[in-house]
C-alpha positions in Angstrom: -58.7 42.3 -31.7 -56.9 42.3 -28.3 -53.1 42.4 -28.7 -50.7 39.8 -27.1 -49.3 40.8 -23.6 -45.9 42.4 -23.9 -43.1 43.6 -21.5 -41.7 46.8 -22.9 -42.6 45.8 -26.4 -41.3 42.3 -26.2 -43.7 39.4 -26.1 -43.7 37.2 -23.0 -43.2 34.1 -25.2 -40.1 35.7 -26.8 -38.8 36.7 -23.4 -39.3 33.2 -22.1 -37.5 31.8 -25.2 -34.5 34.1 -24.6 -34.4 33.2 -20.9 -34.3 29.4 -21.7 -31.6 30.0 -24.3 -29.5 31.8 -21.7 -29.9 29.0 -19.1 -28.9 26.4 -21.7 -25.8 28.4 -22.7 -24.9 28.8 -19.0 -25.1 25.0 -18.5 -23.0 24.3 -21.6 -20.3 26.8 -20.5 -20.2 25.4 -17.0 -19.9 21.9 -18.3 -16.9 22.6 -20.6 -15.4 25.7 -18.9 -16.3 25.5 -15.2 -15.1 27.9 -12.6 -11.9 27.3 -10.6 -12.6 26.2 -7.1 -10.2 26.2 -4.1 -11.0 24.7 -0.7 -8.7 24.8 2.2 -8.6 21.7 4.3 -6.8 21.4 7.7 -3.7 19.3 8.2 -3.9 16.0 10.1 -2.3 15.9 13.6 -2.3 13.2 16.3 -5.0 10.6 16.2 -6.0 8.7 19.3 -8.2 5.9 17.9 -8.2 3.4 15.0 -10.5 5.7 13.1 -9.6 9.2 11.9 -11.4 11.9 10.0 -10.3 12.3 6.3 -8.5 15.7 6.1 -6.1 16.4 3.3 -3.0 18.3 4.1 -3.1 20.3 0.9 -5.5 22.9 -0.6 -7.7 21.6 -3.4 -7.0 22.8 -6.9 -8.4 21.1 -10.0 -6.4 20.9 -13.3 -7.1 19.1 -16.6 -4.2 19.4 -19.0 -0.5 18.5 -18.7 1.3 20.4 -16.0 1.4 23.7 -14.2 4.0 25.0 -11.8 2.1 26.7 -8.9 3.7 28.0 -5.7 6.9 26.1 -6.4 4.9 22.9 -6.9 4.9 20.8 -10.1 1.2 20.2 -10.9 0.5 17.3 -13.2 -2.7 15.8 -14.4 -2.6 12.0 -14.7 -4.8 11.8 -17.8 -1.5 12.4 -19.8 0.8 10.7 -17.4 2.8 8.7 -19.9 5.4 10.3 -22.1 5.4 13.5 -20.1 8.6 15.5 -19.7 8.7 17.5 -16.5 8.0 21.1 -17.5 10.3 23.9 -16.5 7.9 26.7 -17.3 4.3 27.6 -16.7 1.7 26.1 -19.0 -1.9 27.0 -19.6 -4.4 24.9 -17.6 -8.1 24.2 -18.0 -9.9 24.1 -14.7 -12.6 21.5 -14.0 -14.5 20.0 -11.1 -15.0 16.3 -10.7 -18.4 15.3 -9.4 -17.6 11.7 -8.4 -17.3 10.7 -4.8 -13.6 10.3 -3.9 -13.8 8.5 -0.6 -16.5 6.8 1.4 -17.7 9.5 3.7 -19.7 7.1 5.8 -16.5 5.3 6.8 -13.4 6.5 8.6 -9.7 5.9 8.1 -8.5 2.7 9.8 -5.2 3.3 11.6 -5.0 0.2 13.8 -3.4 -2.5 11.7 -1.5 -5.8 12.0 0.4 -6.5 8.9 1.9 -9.9 8.4 5.3 -9.3 6.8 5.7 -12.4 4.6 9.3 -13.1 3.5 10.1 -12.3 -0.1 6.6 -11.3 -1.0 6.9 -7.5 -1.4 7.0 -7.1 2.4 9.7 -4.4 2.4 7.6 -2.3 0.0 4.5 -2.8 2.2 6.4 -2.0 5.4 7.5 1.3 3.7 3.9 2.1 3.0 2.8 1.4 6.6 5.7 3.3 8.1 5.0 6.4 5.9 1.3 6.2 6.8 2.1 6.0 10.5 4.4 9.0 10.3 1.8 11.0 8.5 -0.8 10.3 11.2 1.7 10.4 14.2 1.0 6.7 15.0 3.0 4.3 17.2 4.5 1.1 15.9 5.2 -2.3 17.4 9.0 -2.6 17.2 11.3 -5.2 18.6 13.9 -4.0 21.2 16.6 -5.9 19.3 16.8 -6.9 15.7 13.9 -6.8 13.2 11.7 -9.7 14.3 8.9 -9.4 16.8 8.6 -12.8 18.4 6.9 -12.3 21.8 5.0 -9.6 23.7 7.9 -8.7 26.0 10.3 -8.0 23.2 8.4 -4.9 22.0 9.8 -1.5 22.6 7.7 0.1 25.4 5.5 3.1 25.1 4.7 5.9 27.5 2.0 5.1 30.1 -1.4 5.7 28.6 -0.2 5.3 25.0 -0.7 2.2 22.9 0.6 0.7 19.7 -1.2 1.3 16.4 0.6 -0.6 13.7 2.6 -3.8 13.5 4.6 -4.0 10.3 7.8 -5.9 11.2 8.5 -9.6 10.6 6.7 -12.0 12.9 4.9 -15.3 12.8 1.2 -14.9 12.9 -0.4 -15.7 16.3 -3.8 -14.4 17.2 -2.6 -14.2 20.9 0.6 -12.3 20.0 -1.0 -9.8 17.7 -3.8 -9.0 20.1 -1.3 -8.7 23.0 0.2 -5.5 21.4 -2.6 -4.1 19.2 -6.0 -2.6 20.0 -8.9 -5.0 19.9 -10.4 -3.2 16.8 -7.2 -3.7 14.7 -7.5 -5.0 11.2 -5.1 -7.7 10.0 -3.6 -7.5 6.5 -1.4 -10.2 4.9 0.3 -10.7 1.6 1.0 -13.8 -0.6 3.1 -14.7 -3.6 3.1 -17.5 -6.1 5.0 -20.2 -4.2 7.6 -21.1 -6.8 8.4 -17.5 -7.7 8.7 -16.7 -4.0 11.0 -19.7 -3.4 13.3 -18.9 -6.3 13.5 -15.2 -5.2 14.3 -16.3 -1.6 16.9 -18.9 -2.6 19.0 -16.4 -4.6 18.5 -13.6 -2.1 19.5 -15.5 0.9 22.4 -17.2 -0.9 23.8 -14.1 -2.7 22.9 -11.3 -0.3 22.5 -12.8 3.1 25.1 -15.5 2.6 23.1 -18.2 4.3 25.3 -21.2 4.9 22.7 -23.9 4.1 22.2 -22.3 0.6 25.9 -21.7 0.0 26.3 -25.5 0.3 24.0 -26.1 -2.6 25.9 -26.6 -5.9 25.6 -23.4 -8.1 25.1 -25.5 -11.2 21.3 -26.2 -11.4 21.0 -24.4 -8.1 17.1 -24.3 -7.9 16.8 -27.8 -9.5 19.0 -29.2 -6.7 16.8 -27.7 -4.0 13.6 -29.0 -5.6 14.9 -32.4 -6.4 16.9 -33.1 -3.3 15.2 -31.5 -0.3 16.4 -34.4 1.9 20.0 -33.1 1.3 19.5 -29.3 1.1 16.2 -28.5 2.8 15.7 -30.9 5.6 13.9 -28.8 8.1 10.1 -28.5 8.1 10.3 -24.8 7.5 13.0 -22.7 5.8 13.2 -19.6 3.6 12.8 -22.0 0.6 10.4 -24.5 2.1 6.9 -23.7 3.3 8.0 -20.2 4.3 4.5 -18.7 3.8 3.0 -21.5 5.8 5.4 -20.7 8.7 4.7 -16.9 8.5 0.9 -17.6 8.6 1.3 -19.6 11.8 1.0 -23.2 10.7 2.7 -25.8 13.0 6.0 -27.3 11.9 4.6 -30.7 12.7 1.8 -30.6 10.1 2.1 -33.0 7.3 0.5 -33.1 3.9 -2.0 -35.7 5.2 -3.2 -33.6 8.2 -6.1 -32.1 6.2 -8.2 -31.5 9.3 -5.6 -29.5 11.1 -4.8 -27.5 7.9 -8.4 -26.6 7.4 -8.7 -25.6 11.1 -5.8 -23.1 10.7 -7.2 -21.8 7.4 -10.6 -21.2 9.0 -8.9 -19.2 11.8 -6.9 -17.1 9.2 -9.9 -16.4 7.1 -11.6 -15.0 10.2 -8.6 -13.0 11.4 -7.5 -11.4 8.2 -9.6 -8.7 6.7 -7.6 -8.7 3.5 -4.7 -10.7 2.0 -2.9 -9.0 -0.9 -1.4 -10.8 -3.9 2.0 -9.7 -5.0 1.5 -10.7 -8.7 -1.5 -8.2 -8.7 0.2 -5.6 -6.6 -1.5 -2.4 -7.9 -4.9 -4.1 -7.6 -4.0 -5.2 -4.1 -3.1 -1.7 -3.0 -6.2 -0.1 -4.4 -8.3 -2.8 -2.7 -6.4 -2.1 0.5 -7.0 1.7 0.1 -10.7 1.1 -0.2 -10.8 -1.5 2.6 -9.0 0.9 5.1 -10.5 4.0 3.6 -7.1 5.5 3.0 -6.2 8.2 0.5 -4.4 7.4 -2.8 -1.3 9.1 -1.6 -1.1 6.6 1.3 -0.4 3.7 -1.1 2.2 5.3 -3.3 5.3 3.2 -3.5 8.6 2.6 -5.3 9.8 -0.9 -5.8 12.2 -2.1 -3.2 14.5 -4.9 -2.2 14.4 -6.5 -5.7 17.2 -9.1 -6.4 17.7 -10.1 -10.0 18.2 -13.7 -10.9 18.0 -16.0 -13.9 14.6 -17.4 -14.9 13.9 -20.9 -13.7 11.8 -23.5 -15.6 10.9 -26.7 -13.8 9.8 -29.9 -15.6 6.3 -31.1 -14.8 7.7 -33.8 -12.5 9.8 -31.2 -10.7 6.9 -28.9 -10.3 4.8 -31.7 -8.8 7.6 -32.6 -6.4 7.9 -28.9 -5.4 4.2 -28.7 -4.7 4.3 -31.8 -2.6 7.3 -30.4 -0.6 5.8 -26.9 -0.2 2.2 -28.0 0.3 1.5 -25.4 3.0 2.6 -22.5 0.8 0.2 -23.7 -2.0 -2.7 -24.2 0.5 -2.2 -20.6 1.7 -1.7 -19.2 -1.7 -4.7 -20.9 -3.4 -7.1 -20.2 -0.6 -6.4 -16.5 -0.3 -6.0 -16.0 -4.1 -9.5 -17.2 -4.5 -10.8 -14.9 -1.8 -8.9 -12.0 -3.4 -10.4 -12.7 -6.8 -13.9 -12.6 -5.3 -13.2 -9.3 -3.5 -12.0 -7.7 -6.7 -15.1 -8.9 -8.6 -17.3 -7.3 -6.0 -15.7 -3.9 -6.3 -17.7 -2.6 -9.2 -16.9 -1.3 -12.7 -14.8 1.6 -11.7 -12.2 -0.5 -9.9 -10.2 -1.2 -13.1 -10.2 2.5 -14.0 -8.9 3.4 -10.5 -6.1 0.9 -10.9 -5.1 2.4 -14.3 -5.2 5.8 -12.8 -3.0 4.6 -9.9 -0.4 3.2 -12.3 -0.3 6.6 -14.1 0.4 8.3 -10.8 3.1 5.8 -9.9 4.7 6.5 -13.2 4.9 10.2 -12.4 6.2 9.6 -8.9 8.9 7.3 -10.2 10.1 9.8 -12.8 9.9 12.6 -10.3 11.9 10.8 -7.6 14.5 9.8 -10.2 15.0 13.5 -11.0 15.2 14.3 -7.3 17.9 11.7 -6.8 19.9 13.3 -9.7 19.4 16.8 -8.4 17.5 17.7 -11.5 14.5 19.2 -9.7 13.8 20.9 -6.4 10.1 21.5 -6.8 7.3 19.3 -5.3 5.3 17.1 -7.6 1.6 18.0 -7.3 -0.9 15.3 -8.5 -4.2 16.7 -9.7 -7.6 15.7 -8.4 -9.3 12.8 -10.0 -12.4 10.8 -9.4 -10.4 8.7 -6.8 -8.2 11.2 -5.1 -7.9 14.8 -3.9 -4.9 16.7 -5.1 -1.7 15.9 -3.2 2.0 16.6 -3.3 5.1 14.4 -3.4 8.0 16.3 -1.9 11.8 15.8 -1.9 11.3 14.4 1.6 8.6 11.9 0.4 11.1 10.6 -2.2 13.7 10.1 0.5 11.3 8.1 2.6 10.1 6.1 -0.5 13.7 5.2 -1.2 15.0 4.9 2.3 17.0 1.9 3.3 17.0 0.8 6.9 13.7 2.6 7.4 13.2 0.6 10.6 16.3 2.2 12.2 14.8 5.6 11.6 11.4 4.5 13.0 13.2 3.1 16.1 15.0 6.3 16.8 11.7 8.2 16.4 10.0 5.8 18.8 12.8 6.2 21.5 12.5 10.0 21.3 8.7 10.1 21.4 8.4 7.6 24.2 11.4 8.6 26.3 12.8 5.1 26.2 15.9 6.0 28.3 13.8 7.4 31.2 11.4 4.4 31.0 14.3 2.0 31.3 15.7 3.9 34.3 12.3 3.6 36.1 12.3 -0.1 35.4 15.9 -0.5 36.4 16.9 -1.7 33.0 20.3 -0.7 31.6 
């Protein structure tokens, strides 16, 4: 009988079985204990167009468990973001790779943006986000020569010959002509809305108590909001005010429009729906920022924020009759809010099943950043916070300077000084004969 073929006394079948077992063990080991990977990615510099490539300014390092101090950076994984105490010593770390696509490689980062800064609708927080993004990418902002409102083309701070503005993120009333006069033709418009009654109540207390507006100081403090709602003919006579159709004014509606001018209202709404790529919703802020991140193809670090310009006030409950009266008075605010809230809902629904997971991950990162910046403000830490890679972001760092920018008051003054230095405003004025 002919014997079975062998290789050095071992049957081919046995050898094949051993080989398959080794391959299987290798796959298992790589799945649960993969190799550490490090990729160096170049830093972003000046960008000359709306679109930029997607470099990260940090080397890539993947971690899974808790935290690790590396190169004077505090490295934290967001899977255990809650109830984490900032570690003071090195901790063991399991390394893993994440196969999911982090960004849309077929798109490029949008850097030409017109943001409509709606009063008392998270606009200071949004402005902070756009200012930090612009600084990161060395972009140029539309800024008024005086004050904080951009009202006409000639009021913008000049730029050097050959340069152009990239981002508008200061207060203005929306006008297609005005926005296009200072921004590149390929700019994307972003807006924000807030539930009208909540916005009005917030504005009423803020402009009375902080800004000391005379018209609001005249309203009796007892039943303050109820007085405004029930007696607009006494306390809110103008077509537009910070407590009356303020969103309608910011979105460019005419002050002559009445509640019965349905055709004119629809005409303006149609224009806005064409002109605005995305309108965020303050009540769904984290969802809004992740949707904006995806729409503009930004990085997660670009939409990090700390809550700003919040003014505490007593809760207000209107009767059904009062609410109906308020809706009739502030009809434009409700038209804007209901129109764009519905559009926002549809956009969220179209994002796919991983959207909710990304929002939850984002909230975990925000929790870490808030705790870290609080420690920085108390001089309890001097290390950078390093956020680990996830399915939705590359690793990135939050530094002491980032916390200062996140918490900065009067950010616009800093941005204006930077603009003057970069664009040689004094020399430009001399050439124009302006003192």
